[in-house]
VOGU-3710 file (C-alpha; in Angstrom, 3 decimals, decimal comma):
1> mmikqspesk> 187,636/99,035/88,766  190,516/99,980/86,502  192,907/97,133/85,842  196,463/98,376/85,799  198,461/97,451/82,715  201,377/95,164/83,476  204,810/96,334/82,245  204,880/93,077/80,269  201,484/93,623/78,620  201,313/94,315/74,892
11> eykawldlrt> 199,436/97,566/75,591  202,235/98,856/77,817  204,924/97,808/75,355  203,004/99,551/72,563  202,875/102,686/74,717  206,653/102,630/75,200  207,096/102,246/71,439  204,763/105,198/70,900  206,858/107,348/73,210  209,962/106,512/71,193
21> rissatevtv> 208,249/107,366/67,900  206,964/110,683/69,237  210,373/111,677/70,570  212,168/110,899/67,313  209,512/112,570/65,149  209,401/115,848/67,073  212,990/116,975/67,103  213,105/120,773/67,294  213,582/122,184/63,812  213,505/125,952/64,412
31> evtetaaqre> 216,755/127,723/63,762  219,031/128,160/66,792  219,312/131,814/65,756  215,657/132,416/66,604  215,462/135,287/69,061  213,197/135,298/72,101  210,926/137,818/70,363  210,753/135,695/67,226  209,969/132,617/69,311  207,138/134,400/71,118
41> qriaellkpq> 205,747/135,658/67,822  205,904/132,194/66,243  204,116/130,580/69,184  201,514/133,355/69,321  200,701/132,768/65,646  200,402/129,013/66,138  198,003/129,519/69,047  195,464/131,470/67,003  192,380/129,289/66,368  192,530/130,070/62,649
51> nfekfcryyf> 196,056/128,581/62,594  195,054/125,320/64,283  196,098/123,225/61,284  199,558/124,821/61,330  199,744/124,129/65,064  199,042/120,439/64,424  201,441/120,230/61,502  204,285/121,618/63,598  203,729/119,752/66,862  202,371/116,476/65,500
61> phyidsdfgw> 204,247/115,565/62,308  203,933/111,891/63,289  200,164/112,121/62,710  199,879/114,579/59,849  200,307/113,025/56,402  197,737/115,086/54,473  195,851/118,365/54,604  192,904/118,686/56,959  189,487/117,912/55,559  186,735/120,520/55,529
71> fhrkaakeil> 185,215/118,819/58,569  188,446/119,013/60,598  188,610/122,746/59,936  184,948/123,295/60,726  185,170/121,306/63,962  188,279/123,185/65,078  186,620/126,543/64,440  183,490/125,578/66,369  185,273/123,987/69,321  188,089/126,496/69,738
81> tkedilcale> 186,062/129,679/69,332  183,199/128,768/71,681  183,754/128,883/75,406  181,008/126,354/76,045  180,070/123,692/73,506  178,437/120,296/73,068  179,717/118,892/69,780  179,139/115,608/67,914  181,787/114,500/65,419  179,929/111,849/63,431
91> wprehaksvf> 182,773/110,925/61,126  183,577/107,705/59,246  186,131/105,185/60,388  189,754/106,229/59,858  188,939/109,916/59,541  190,994/110,920/62,605  188,199/111,283/65,173  190,280/110,031/68,107  193,470/111,882/67,248  191,512/115,090/66,673
101> adifipmflk> 189,343/114,927/69,813  191,732/113,212/72,231  195,084/114,787/71,307  195,051/117,759/68,915  192,247/119,763/70,557  193,201/119,240/74,232  196,914/119,809/73,546  196,020/123,115/71,889  193,748/124,056/74,792  196,494/123,240/77,287
111> atkwltgmii> 199,000/125,337/75,366  196,614/128,324/75,510  196,193/127,720/79,269  192,426/127,233/78,851  192,419/123,569/79,883  191,826/122,887/83,577  191,354/119,118/83,262  190,313/116,423/80,817  188,141/113,300/80,907  188,200/110,576/78,236
121> vsetdskasv> 185,307/108,122/78,179  185,039/105,049/75,980  182,986/101,860/75,904  185,224/100,152/78,487  187,757/101,376/81,012  190,579/99,536/79,218  189,783/101,229/75,893  189,565/104,608/77,616  192,870/104,132/79,435  194,696/103,325/76,182
131> llgdmqaell> 193,341/106,545/74,675  194,530/108,408/77,776  197,943/106,799/77,317  198,296/108,477/73,917  197,876/111,854/75,588  200,392/111,099/78,350  202,917/109,909/75,752  202,618/113,242/73,931  203,071/115,258/77,111  206,156/113,289/78,100
141> enrryiadfg> 207,914/112,937/74,754  206,822/115,646/72,293  210,088/117,576/72,002  208,617/120,518/70,090  205,723/120,974/72,489  208,055/120,781/75,497  210,491/123,240/73,933  207,745/125,841/73,493  205,528/125,206/76,523  207,862/123,726/79,115
151> eqrtignwsd> 208,358/120,300/80,631  205,117/118,371/80,942  206,074/115,983/83,731  203,270/113,826/85,063  202,329/112,139/88,339  200,396/108,914/87,938  199,945/106,649/84,944  197,391/106,197/82,186  197,123/102,487/83,042  195,592/103,506/86,388
161> ghftttdgig> 193,105/105,753/84,637  194,494/109,018/85,993  197,555/111,246/85,935  198,285/114,877/86,727  200,804/117,229/85,176  203,100/119,176/87,471  201,294/122,394/86,541  198,151/120,996/88,174  196,091/119,720/85,208  194,314/116,414/85,839
171> fwsfglgqnp> 193,557/113,756/83,187  191,120/110,888/83,777  189,706/107,944/81,803  186,503/105,999/82,431  184,431/103,302/80,842  180,762/104,025/80,219  178,912/103,986/83,531  181,922/104,317/85,812  181,473/106,881/88,557  183,522/110,033/87,875
181> agvrnaakrp> 182,193/111,995/90,849  184,778/114,152/92,565  187,202/114,390/89,652  189,238/117,510/90,160  192,736/118,550/91,065  192,525/120,861/94,078  190,138/123,622/92,968  190,459/122,803/89,284  187,552/120,882/87,787  187,969/119,432/84,303
191> nycsvddaan> 186,486/121,528/81,525  187,042/119,197/78,572  185,535/115,751/77,959  185,827/113,434/74,963  183,346/110,558/74,632  185,211/108,502/72,071  184,328/105,182/70,423  181,638/104,479/72,983  178,773/103,449/70,681  178,387/100,018/69,131
201> rrrsknqeri> 175,679/97,857/67,594  175,786/95,167/70,251  175,133/97,651/73,042  172,313/99,314/71,083  170,238/96,126/71,147  169,391/96,968/74,753  167,618/100,318/74,548  167,195/100,534/78,319  170,953/100,358/78,634  171,360/103,033/75,958
211> kedvdyvlgt> 169,039/105,349/77,889  171,187/104,788/80,971  174,288/105,613/78,893  172,684/108,851/77,670  171,811/109,845/81,230  175,356/109,025/82,279  176,925/111,177/79,569  174,590/114,168/79,743  173,979/113,960/83,473  176,811/112,387/85,424
221> llgclaikgs> 179,672/113,294/83,071  178,507/116,738/82,049  177,840/117,434/85,709  181,537/116,853/86,467  182,656/119,612/84,097  183,187/123,245/85,003  179,932/125,237/84,859  181,526/128,488/83,691  182,635/126,959/80,422  183,288/123,447/79,185
231> kmifannrta> 183,629/121,502/75,963  182,139/118,020/75,573  182,878/116,154/72,349  181,173/112,992/71,073  183,388/111,207/68,533  181,856/108,144/66,871  180,413/106,892/63,628  176,801/105,736/63,869  176,837/101,985/64,384  173,065/101,440/64,557
241> dkdlmahlvg> 169,861/103,424/64,085  169,346/103,707/67,826  172,858/103,528/69,226  174,349/105,927/71,765  175,522/108,344/69,058  172,024/108,548/67,586  170,516/109,301/71,007  173,167/111,904/71,826  172,618/113,643/68,486  168,864/113,343/68,886
251> dvnegdpire> 167,755/112,165/65,431  166,979/108,598/66,500  164,027/108,339/64,143  163,887/109,749/60,646  162,799/113,360/60,727  163,682/113,921/64,383  165,491/117,216/65,044  169,002/117,123/66,443  169,520/117,956/70,104  169,030/121,646/70,829
261> glvhikvyat> 172,303/123,480/71,274  174,378/120,644/69,788  176,930/121,350/67,067  176,624/118,315/64,787  179,255/117,728/62,117  178,318/114,671/60,065  180,630/113,363/57,376  180,304/110,593/54,797  183,358/108,853/53,361  182,235/109,861/49,873
271> edpvtrkmkl> 180,006/112,833/49,264  178,653/115,407/46,909  181,467/117,986/47,184  178,990/120,854/46,935  176,175/119,794/49,283  178,322/117,503/51,531  175,489/114,980/51,395  176,104/111,246/51,149  176,959/110,091/47,638  178,246/106,614/46,889
281> iadggkpawg> 181,243/106,037/44,663  179,050/104,404/42,024  176,989/107,595/41,847  180,031/109,820/41,412  180,732/110,537/45,074  184,104/112,056/45,954  186,194/111,354/49,073  185,371/113,785/51,882  189,025/113,775/52,944  191,844/114,203/50,466
291> rytvahldnr> 193,906/111,681/52,396  192,056/108,969/50,497  191,431/108,380/46,823  188,343/106,787/45,332  190,452/103,656/44,748  191,461/103,519/48,441  187,875/103,694/49,640  186,469/101,438/46,932  189,003/98,745/47,800  188,208/98,905/51,517
301> ikkmgyrnam> 184,446/98,964/50,945  184,619/95,879/48,735  186,622/94,004/51,347  184,215/94,972/54,115  181,090/94,119/52,204  178,092/96,372/51,749  176,590/96,078/55,243  179,802/96,759/57,148  180,840/99,543/54,776  177,511/101,355/55,106
311> rnfyhkdvke> 177,816/101,288/58,883  181,480/102,247/59,117  181,654/104,822/56,319  178,105/106,117/55,817  176,428/105,832/59,262  173,736/103,555/57,826  172,754/100,418/59,690  171,425/97,985/57,107  169,170/95,701/59,079  169,640/91,967/58,883
321> gnifkeehlp> 166,645/90,364/57,279  164,506/87,662/58,842  164,470/85,302/55,854  168,029/84,034/55,378  170,422/83,201/58,205  174,190/82,747/58,204  173,919/79,116/59,325  171,672/78,379/56,337  174,235/79,601/53,795  176,978/76,965/54,132
331> wvdclpldry> 180,369/77,001/52,487  181,325/73,966/50,407  184,355/72,515/48,665  182,961/72,634/45,154  183,143/69,899/42,525  185,009/70,212/39,236  182,669/71,832/36,726  182,365/68,679/34,627  180,870/66,761/37,551  177,836/68,994/37,967
341> dalityldps> 174,513/67,907/36,507  174,119/71,341/34,945  175,677/74,802/34,988  174,310/78,241/34,285  175,259/81,897/34,472  172,470/84,327/35,189  172,664/88,108/35,068  170,354/90,519/36,829  171,378/93,940/35,476  169,837/97,301/36,218
351> ykesgdtkgl> 168,623/100,073/33,981  170,799/102,658/35,679  174,334/103,057/34,385  175,516/103,145/37,998  174,051/103,255/41,475  172,069/100,021/41,427  173,835/96,744/42,076  174,297/94,411/39,149  174,322/90,693/39,943  175,942/87,909/37,914
361> vligksgsfy> 176,236/84,349/39,261  177,674/81,042/38,054  175,709/78,191/39,650  176,219/74,440/39,455  173,437/71,943/40,180  174,319/68,595/41,742  171,252/66,598/42,646  169,311/68,753/45,084  172,288/71,062/45,765  172,868/74,439/44,140
371> dvlwcwvrha> 176,444/75,682/44,454  177,281/79,334/43,797  180,669/78,741/42,189  181,512/82,344/41,300  179,769/85,708/41,283  180,147/89,336/40,342  177,920/91,684/42,399  178,802/95,350/42,164  177,799/98,930/41,618  179,284/99,311/38,158
381> srgamvkahy> 178,756/100,426/34,575  177,158/98,310/31,868  180,537/97,975/30,209  182,102/96,500/33,338  179,113/94,187/33,744  179,437/92,876/30,184  183,174/92,260/30,625  182,363/90,250/33,757  179,914/88,077/31,798  182,540/87,370/29,140
391> laddivkgkq> 184,992/86,580/31,956  182,568/84,015/33,376  182,397/82,380/29,949  186,201/82,324/29,699  186,462/80,684/33,138  183,953/77,969/32,284  185,653/77,222/28,965  189,099/77,140/30,548  190,309/80,148/28,569  191,142/81,929/31,812
401> rhpainigkr> 192,227/80,053/34,907  190,548/80,925/38,195  192,172/79,682/41,435  188,796/79,000/43,060  187,341/76,921/40,205  188,366/73,502/38,919  186,998/73,053/35,396  187,663/69,294/35,373  188,897/67,127/32,512  185,962/67,369/30,125
411> gvncphymea> 184,307/70,262/28,408  181,040/71,511/29,854  177,935/73,152/28,538  177,066/76,380/30,375  174,285/78,538/28,931  174,273/82,245/29,735  170,988/83,932/30,649  169,662/87,405/31,236  166,141/88,727/31,749  164,361/88,994/28,403
421> nfiqedlfmq> 163,272/92,599/28,873  166,919/93,652/29,261  168,011/91,717/26,151  165,464/93,693/24,186  167,187/96,923/25,177  169,562/98,129/22,442  171,917/99,713/24,995  172,640/96,342/26,588  173,113/94,417/23,380  175,343/97,126/21,944
431> eykkegdsrp> 177,654/96,662/24,917  177,751/92,873/24,393  178,452/93,283/20,676  181,140/95,884/21,319  182,949/93,552/23,735  182,444/90,547/21,442  183,937/92,375/18,463  187,254/92,471/20,320  187,151/88,697/20,913  187,129/85,575/18,754
441> eqlrirpdkr> 183,384/85,101/19,287  180,281/86,772/20,639  178,788/85,629/23,929  175,552/83,784/23,303  173,065/85,402/25,655  169,741/83,654/26,128  166,627/85,465/27,299  164,777/84,398/30,420  161,261/84,815/29,034  159,483/83,845/32,206
451> akpdkegrie> 156,693/86,181/33,264  158,272/86,808/36,629  156,136/87,168/39,744  156,933/89,679/42,470  160,695/89,881/43,086  160,450/89,767/46,864  158,224/86,700/46,725  160,537/84,936/44,263  163,602/85,473/46,420  161,758/84,468/49,570
461> dlspisesgc> 160,865/81,185/47,819  164,579/80,299/47,999  164,351/80,076/51,792  163,297/76,376/51,890  166,318/75,502/49,742  168,513/77,597/52,011  167,119/76,197/55,261  167,738/72,649/54,040  171,421/73,502/53,441  171,104/73,050/49,676
471> lrfnrklqkd> 172,097/76,593/48,690  175,871/76,547/49,080  178,813/78,809/48,368  182,333/78,199/47,089  184,579/77,947/50,155  187,591/79,231/48,209  185,832/82,568/47,744  185,156/83,252/51,428  187,210/86,439/51,289  186,193/87,490/47,792
481> pdmitlrdqf> 184,498/90,938/47,875  181,796/89,941/45,378  180,927/86,772/47,279  180,810/88,726/50,547  178,465/91,238/48,921  176,207/88,472/47,579  175,908/86,817/50,982  175,355/90,199/52,642  172,439/90,796/50,285  170,913/87,460/51,289
491> lefpnghddg> 171,337/88,283/54,982  169,903/91,806/54,546  166,913/90,679/52,522  164,418/92,304/52,214  166,019/95,436/53,714  168,880/96,076/51,282  169,953/95,491/47,692  168,698/92,209/46,269  170,132/91,945/42,756  172,509/89,128/43,702
501> pdaceggiyl> 169,809/86,949/45,308  167,519/87,768/42,381  170,168/86,456/39,979  170,485/83,291/42,083  166,732/82,794/42,001  166,670/83,179/38,216  169,530/80,745/37,753  168,066/78,116/40,106  164,651/78,366/38,438  166,160/77,683/35,015
511> lnkrktrngk> 168,411/74,907/36,319  165,308/73,152/37,597  163,750/73,426/34,130  166,759/71,918/32,377  167,038/68,202/31,723  170,036/65,981/31,101  170,163/63,658/28,112  167,157/61,338/27,826  165,386/63,437/30,429  167,232/61,675/33,255
521> qrkshsgvyr> 169,175/63,208/36,098  172,793/62,196/36,378  173,991/60,727/39,648  174,628/63,462/42,160  178,247/64,151/43,121  177,788/66,390/46,114  180,593/68,591/47,351  181,903/68,201/50,868  179,636/70,132/53,234  181,028/71,038/56,635
531> kkserag> 178,329/71,833/59,142  180,575/74,138/61,167  181,245/76,501/58,304  183,234/79,672/58,760  181,738/83,115/58,398  182,493/85,125/55,295  185,623/87,222/55,392
//
């Protein structure tokens, strides 16, 4: 049952604020000298499907702050020029799915007198009702729309899940699974439905429930729409391999064809601008929407971490591995550097200039504990990687202060290692020499000459250390993008990138080979370990 929003609730107050913003943003700007004929001509031009972007720019200036993307234009053409359509907008987060599907399209259809009723469906009834509230706010307060298409007075309220305009158009909202049978206003059945933000990872874990959701959408919901012609839009990014969006599109498993008759418009946050296929920033991918720059997206992706970014921006669900668990990767208040038994930096580079992740870690050993004090784990160039290694050296030597690291009162010895086969590559050493030539001294890189066994097996061998709580992470870097990425790679293992964990394995192996003076271990000064550690980010 729909729970009515109280006038004191934050949702209702936000709706009132939205009404005020819409009213102030949509003051009529056409000249008062516009004749009736000119007005009719202007409106007629705006209501042509090919002028949909102009329509939105004029009536919704409070939403439009950049040009449409290619996918907005393609979706508008498909939806507005077909009398009957089933369309999936598989777009990244913050690419205007909800505004496009829940406001722009239905407001255009109402202005052309095509719309006979609208249903909005979301994961829950409360989420759906808030989306419906955005539509009611536009109808009540959009001055430009009202000036051209008449007063849009409504009976009922979005918080109840239903309202009707005085010209007889009904609007409803439902949570997944709620019974919409009988939705109509007199003889008018709704002919437009938006299934918006209904898919999520948590729900997808129960595939029986997902099958029920699919039957609900394509059976119960679609059955409520007018048979002569209706438009049903699915608007969601793909949150999991087998979530509701995947089932609605049809390509649940790799190689599966999309649902017959479905118009599927899939967009990646960064893409190959020619093929429109997914292309990461590190590989030269360009933003699919000009509203964002590479810097905008790169900054957000780093903050999210690799797993979350792939799901939210690239429709890829990177599976959590079954080796390392969050509770086995504790945060710790680290010691000053001079109190560790030994320190090391270890770099796991890649042969590719970009695309692969490069992993650099600074690890301190204290008795049986291994603390990841700092890390740099990124898709980046060799030059950026080398600068990061010099930065690690500067931090350890106190040449550059880092707020998350206390160097202590005494100097420390911290060797710097990299796999031997990479050191032998001229391209790598040229980069190190080039950077060193601009500094007082060259970084002394040591080769890890170990004949390494299988990478997956080596990383998996860290699991006993992890399960005993001895692999720990600098608490002050909980929100650091590189540290988030490193921990994500542990949690994904063996399903995702593993360069960060591989660097940790190399560093821990060498720390175990090192001895203190006289071959004795110094007394351990363990950091403070809190069992109830917070999650990253």
